[in-house]
N, C-alpha and C positions, 0 to 999 in steps of 0.2 A: 309289736313292728320291728323293734331292734333283735328280734330272732329271725325275722323273714329275709332278710337280705344274705343271712352265713347258708340259711336253706336251697334256696332260689340259686347263686354259688352254686353250693355241693351240687343240685341236682342240675344243674349245666354241665359241670364236671362229667359227672353218671353219663349225662345222653352222650356230649362230644366222647367219652371213652369208650360207649356201647357204638357208634359208630364208626370209631377208630378199630376194635376188633372186629367187630362186625364186616371191616373188609380183609381180615388174614386170612382167612380161609381161601379167597382168591387168588391174593400174593404165594401164595402156599399151592397150591397147584403148577400158578406159574414155574414158583422154583423147583417144583418137580420136572419140570417140564425141559428145564435148563439142567438138568442132572443131579441134583442135591439130592444126598438123602436127606433120614428124618433127622436122624442124630446129630448130624455135621448143620444143618440146615438152627436146627435149634441149639447147637452150639457156637456158633457165626451172629445166631439172631442175639444171647444175652451177652456177649463179651462184648459185641458192637454195644448194645445199647449201655454194659457199664460203662465199660470209654468215655460214651457219652456225655454221663452222667458225673461220671468223678471228677473230673475236673471242675462243674460246678460248684461239686460242694465242696470241692477243697479250696479253689478260688474265693468260694463267695464263704467261707470258712462255718458252715452248715454244721450244725452238730447231731455227732452222729449219735444212731440210740445207742443205749445202754441197759444192760439188763436182762428183765425180762421182755423186754422189746425187740434187744437185739436176737434172743437166742430164740424168739417168736419168729423175726422176719428168717434168719437164717436156714430155719425149718420152711418157712415158706417159700423162699427160694427155693431150697436144697431136693427139698423131699416135694412138698405141693405141688408147686409149679412146675418143676422137673416132671413130675408124676402125670400133671395135666395136660401140659405141653405135649409128652411121648404118645399120651392115650391120645390125643386129639388132633395132631399131626398122622400116627399113623392110622386111625380110624378116614381120614379123606380117601388113602388108597382100598378104600373097600365101603365106601360109601360115599353118594353124592354130597357136593358143601352145604346145600342145605338142609338135607336131612343131620348130618353131624349137628350143624349150628341149634337146630332145632332140638337135637335129642340132649346139649350142652343144657338149653333150658329150662332141664330138671333138677337145677339146682338151685332155686329162691325156694320152691318147697323143702330139697333136702335141706337145704340150710335152717330152715321152720322147723323140720322134724329134730334133727342134731341140736338145735339149738331148747328144744323142749325135754330131746330125755338128757341131754349135759348139762343146760343152765335153767330149766325148770321154768322154760317162757308157758306161758299159758295154752292148748289147743283149742281153741273154741268152733263152735259148729262150723261158722265162714269159713276158718283156717281148714277145718277136713272138708267143708265142699269145694275148696281149692284143687287138695291132695287130688281128691278124685275124678278134677275135671282136668287136670295136669298128668294123672296116671291115662286116664280117655285119649288126651290127645295125643299121649306116647304111643300108644298101640294103635292109633289111626297111622299116625306120622309111620309105623312102620311101613304098613301097608306090602306092598309088594317085596319092599327090600327086605325084608326078615328072611324071606326062603332065598334071595339073593346070597347079601352080604351080610350073616349075623356076626362074623367078627368086628364087622363094622358096627355095628349098632351097639353089641358089646363095650365096645373101645369108647364109641361116645358117651354110652351110660359112665362107664366108669372116669371119663372123662367128667362129669358133669361133678359125680360124688368126689372126686379128687378135689374141682376145685371150690366145693361146698367148705371143705376142711379150710382151704386158703381163706377164704372171706371171714369166716369163723375165730381163727384165729388174727385175721388185720382187725377184727370188728371187737374183738376184748383185748389183746394187746398190746394195739400200732397206733392207737387213736392219739396218744401225745406224743409222737415222732414227727419230726419234720416227712412229710411227703416224698421230698426228692433224696433227700439222703434215704428214706427209708425204703424206695425203689431202689437206687444204687445199690443197698444191700443186697434187697432180693435177686435183683442182678444176675450181680459177680458169685452170689451163692449158687443160682442157676447156670450159669457158665463153668464151674468147678465142675459139678456134678452131672452135666451133659456131655463136659469132655472126658470125664473117668466112660463114661461110658461110649464116647468114641473110641478111646483106648481102648476098652476090653472088647468090642465089638472085634479090633484088630481090620480093619479092612481100613483103616487111616480118614481123615480129614478130605471130603470133598468139595471142594470149588465149583463155584456156577461157572458155565460151560460158555456161557455168552452173555452180553451186555444187560438184556432182556432180566437174566438171571439175578445178575446185580442189583438191578432197580428193584426186583421182586423184593433180596434179599432187605436190601437199605431201606425198603416201604413197611419190610415187616417188624425190622429193629428199632427206626424212630418213628413211626405212625404206629402201629400196633405194639408197639412194648412200650417205648419212653413214653409217649403221649397216651396211650391208652392205661395203662398202668402208674402215671403219676396224676391221671385226673382221677382214675377209680380211687386212690388212697388218699385225696383230698375228699372226694366224696364220701367217706367212709367215717374221715373225720368230722364233718359239717351234720350227717344224716342219720349215720349209724350203716351197721350191717347188711343189714334187713333191709330195710326201704334203699338203701344201694340195690341191691341185688334183685328186686322188684324194678325199677329206673331200668336198670341194665337189660329187661327186655326188649326193647328197641332194635338189639344188636340182631340176632334171625332175622329178620325184615329186613335189615340191608345186607344180611349175606346173600338172603334167597332172593334179592330183586339183582346184586352185583352179579350173581351167578347166572341169573337167567340172561342179563345181560352181555356179560365179559365172557362168560364160557358157555353158554347156549344150552344151558342146564334149566330141562323142561320142569316150570312149574305144575308139579298134579296136584290132582282134586283131594288126594290123601292127605298132602305137603301142607294144603290151602285150611283145610278142615282140623288136621291136628294141629297145626302152630294158634287156629284159632280158639282151638280147646284149651293150650296151653297159656298161652296169654291172658285168656280169661281167667284162667285160675289165679292167675298173678296180681291179677288185676285188684281180684278179690282181695287177697294181700294186701296189695296197698290200698287200702282205703283206710280209712280213720281209726277203723276199730283196731288195723292193723299198726299204725303208730302208735297209738297208746302200749302196746306191747314192746316197741322198739324202746323205747323212753325208760320202760325199767329195767331193759336188761341194760344198758348203759350210761343208769344212775348210780 
């Protein structure tokens, strides 16, 4: 009974995180319509998020991560989260928001496969079946989009792979860190790396052209970044990386529904069927047999 409350709290935090993440593609489309470029949007996103958490860490005297945890968080923010965000936001220029969100949700199976390859997690028949369902879902989800925007699809898959590395690092090295200070390190590292990308591109920093763009930017920074990542790090700390990634499958449902409601994107039959197959694969991974493997990894 004592272990249920932390696990329940962790599950709730991951669901809140997934809802916040799920709205990001919608706000990104609105930000693009206000003139923001991908690199400028990401630099402003992580800078605002980092500056939002920094006073909380300093005033609250929260412990900063040290040693391997600090190094992992710097890599998570400066390399993994930057790469994930760049590929995800660029994919939105070449594919519908719902499709990009569904492609991102290849990452739970990628986490499973990478955990087996890197950390020796056992791959059961159930897990292989889940991987097959997810891959089939990917093929069906692509549908007609493959012939139209292959670059968007490739970027979406790349985003899932990079995010898998982010989750594995977080689950393996940062579970002892305070989630708020850990998130602050991730944001500031991502801010620096995205700022360097802006400088390298030579076009200068682009600001939103109107109030709607500013509101979209603030929503991305505060809701889709601060709330989403802090919630996810809390969830990882309490239920583990693999289980957290499975529960996060609520995210593409949010994205597809919001894209249909706010952006007028059609929910196609291939998206629905592909999404069902992907989520079915993830659901298999979240069954009790998978929970045993998670506890083995994190003990």
